N, C-alpha and C positions, 0 to 999 in steps of 0.2 A: 408492680413485682404482687402478681397474686398469690394466692394460699396453693392453686393448680400447678401454676409454674413452679413452686416451693417442691411442690411433692414430687412435680416431673424431674425434674433437678436431682432431687436425694434419690429418685427409683433408676435411674439410668447412672447418675454414682454409683448405688450398690453393686446393680447389673456389673457393668464395664468393671468395676474395682476388686469385686468378687473374680470376674472369669481374670481378670488378668493377673493378679496373686496367684490364680492357679497356674497358669501358663508359666509364667516367669517360677518363681517362689517354690509351687508345687503345693502350696496349701493355701487357705485364705488367711488374711490378719485379723480377723473380726470386724464384726456389724460395721463399728463407728471405722475402723480406717479402711476400712473396704470402699466407704461411703465417703470417706473423703479422699482416696486418694485417685476414684473415680468422678471425683468433683475435679479437684487439679488435672486429670487425665482428659478430662472434657473440655478445659482450658487451653493446655497444652496443644491438644488435638485442635483444635478450633484455631486457636493461634495460625498452627502449623498450615493445615488445609487451606487456611486464607493464603497465608504468605504462598504459599505453592503453587497456590491453584487449583485446586485439588476439590470435587462434589462426590458424594455416594447418594446416590440414589436407589437403592437397591429391594425400598419396602416401603412401609408408612415411617413418620417421621421419626418417632423415637427410635426404631431397629438404626435409621442412618445416625442420631446422635449418638446412639450407642454403640455403633461402631466406629466413629470418630474418640468417646470416651476412652473405649480401650485401646484402640491405638495409643492415645496420647497417654494413659496409664501402663500402658506396655512399655514406652521411651522411659516414663518417669522410674519405675519400678529398676528399669536397667540402667541407667543413672543412679539411684540411690542404692545401687549393688557394686556399681565400679566404684561409686566412693568411699562407700562405710564398706570396702570388705572386712571381713576377720581374718588379721591372721593365722596362718598353721602356725 
């Protein structure tokens, strides 16, 4: 794993986590949490895409990675909201 790969993981995680947090929660979770959510979303999204034989080819490779990571991060945040729902 090179430094370039690590930077790409962080950038993809940041963008995907930030967008997913905005869509699901209405606000970002902070720089570090958005990166963590995005990276975990990339793992979940990549796993589900491979499992369901889905490929995304809409443009540059990094855009495809962001789309998969975003989808995984949205799924992650929706599950998080279901499990840790605050009682009223």
